[in-house]
C-alpha positions in Angstrom: 102.6 -36.5 142.5 105.6 -34.2 141.2 106.1 -31.1 139.9 108.6 -30.9 137.0 110.9 -27.5 137.7 113.1 -26.4 134.4 115.8 -23.7 134.3 117.8 -22.5 131.4 121.2 -20.5 131.6 123.6 -20.0 129.6 127.8 -18.5 129.2 129.8 -17.2 126.4 133.4 -19.0 126.6 136.1 -17.6 124.8 137.6 -20.8 123.9 137.0 -22.8 120.8 133.9 -25.2 120.6 135.8 -28.6 120.7 137.8 -27.3 124.0 134.5 -26.7 126.0 132.8 -29.5 124.4 135.9 -31.8 125.7 135.8 -30.3 128.9 132.2 -30.5 129.8 132.4 -34.0 127.8 134.5 -35.4 130.7 131.6 -35.9 133.3 133.6 -36.6 136.4 135.3 -33.2 135.9 132.1 -31.6 136.7 132.5 -31.3 140.9 135.5 -28.7 139.6 132.7 -26.0 138.7 129.3 -27.3 140.0 129.2 -26.2 143.7 126.3 -28.9 144.5 127.8 -32.0 142.7 130.1 -33.7 144.9 131.0 -36.6 142.5 130.3 -37.9 139.1 131.6 -41.9 138.5 131.2 -43.7 135.3 131.1 -47.2 135.6 133.9 -49.2 133.2 131.1 -51.3 131.8 128.5 -48.7 130.6 129.9 -45.1 129.7 126.5 -44.1 128.9 125.5 -44.4 132.4 126.8 -42.0 135.3 126.1 -42.1 139.0 125.9 -39.0 140.9 126.1 -36.8 144.1 124.8 -34.1 145.1 125.6 -32.4 148.4 124.2 -29.0 149.7 124.4 -28.6 153.6 122.4 -31.5 155.3 120.9 -32.6 151.8 122.6 -35.2 149.7 121.0 -37.1 147.0 122.3 -39.8 144.7 121.0 -40.7 141.0 121.8 -42.5 138.0 121.3 -41.0 134.6 121.6 -42.1 131.3 122.7 -40.3 128.1 120.3 -40.1 125.6 121.8 -38.3 122.9 125.1 -37.1 122.0 126.0 -34.9 118.9 129.5 -34.0 119.3 130.4 -30.3 119.6 126.4 -29.3 119.5 124.4 -31.3 122.4 124.6 -34.1 125.4 120.9 -34.7 126.4 120.3 -36.9 129.4 117.7 -38.5 131.9 118.0 -40.1 135.2 117.1 -43.5 135.3 117.1 -44.1 139.1 117.0 -41.8 142.4 116.4 -37.8 142.0 114.2 -37.4 139.1 115.8 -35.2 136.6 116.6 -34.7 132.7 118.2 -31.9 130.7 120.3 -31.0 128.1 124.0 -29.1 127.4 124.3 -27.1 124.3 127.3 -25.9 122.4 126.9 -23.3 120.1 130.1 -22.2 117.8 131.0 -18.7 117.7 134.3 -19.3 115.6 136.8 -19.0 118.5 134.3 -18.3 121.3 131.2 -20.7 122.2 128.1 -20.3 124.0 127.1 -23.3 126.3 123.1 -23.5 127.1 122.1 -25.4 130.2 118.9 -27.0 130.3 118.0 -28.8 133.7 114.5 -30.2 134.8 113.9 -32.1 138.2 110.7 -33.1 139.9 109.7 -31.8 143.2 107.2 -34.0 145.0 103.9 -32.5 145.5 103.8 -32.2 149.4 107.3 -30.5 148.8 106.1 -28.5 146.0 103.4 -27.2 148.6 105.5 -26.7 151.0 108.3 -24.7 149.5 107.3 -21.7 146.8 108.5 -23.1 143.6 109.2 -19.3 142.5 111.5 -19.3 145.6 113.3 -22.6 145.0 113.4 -21.9 141.1 115.2 -18.7 142.0 118.0 -20.5 144.0 118.3 -23.3 141.5 118.8 -20.9 138.9 121.1 -18.6 140.3 123.2 -21.6 141.6 123.5 -23.3 137.9 124.2 -19.6 136.5 127.0 -19.3 139.2 128.0 -23.2 138.1 128.0 -22.2 134.1 130.3 -18.7 135.3 132.9 -21.2 136.8 132.9 -23.5 134.0 133.8 -19.8 132.0 136.5 -19.3 134.3 137.6 -23.0 134.4 137.7 -23.3 130.7 139.7 -20.4 130.4 142.0 -20.9 133.0 142.6 -24.5 131.6 143.4 -23.2 128.0 145.6 -20.7 129.4 147.3 -23.9 131.1 147.7 -25.9 128.1 149.0 -22.9 125.6 
């Protein structure tokens, strides 16, 4: 039995929507701004599947995800199909020259682990980490855009 925890964070990025969409859509680049993501691989024979590796200190988790829904410049939705149970969506909001990027992530905590660890404590760590990831994404997007200009 597992408990699902869900977190949503967002960031405003002062670059056009198509630019942030293109950066985020390249999943293999995620380790550039996501602290705990060590690697993302896309199999050549199935671009809707991605293989993720998360590392944090002594912990390492791997999982496969499947893209469930894509609407260009609006949403990418996924769920894990093997390994660490998780699901979520990244949403993009066009603000005509700038963009709001909102990440929602849900993950399963095994019942035993959930009882040992305070879910609120764990939740605060995860939420602050993904907010910092989104802030790094904003900085990466601004840096990449200025380099491209």
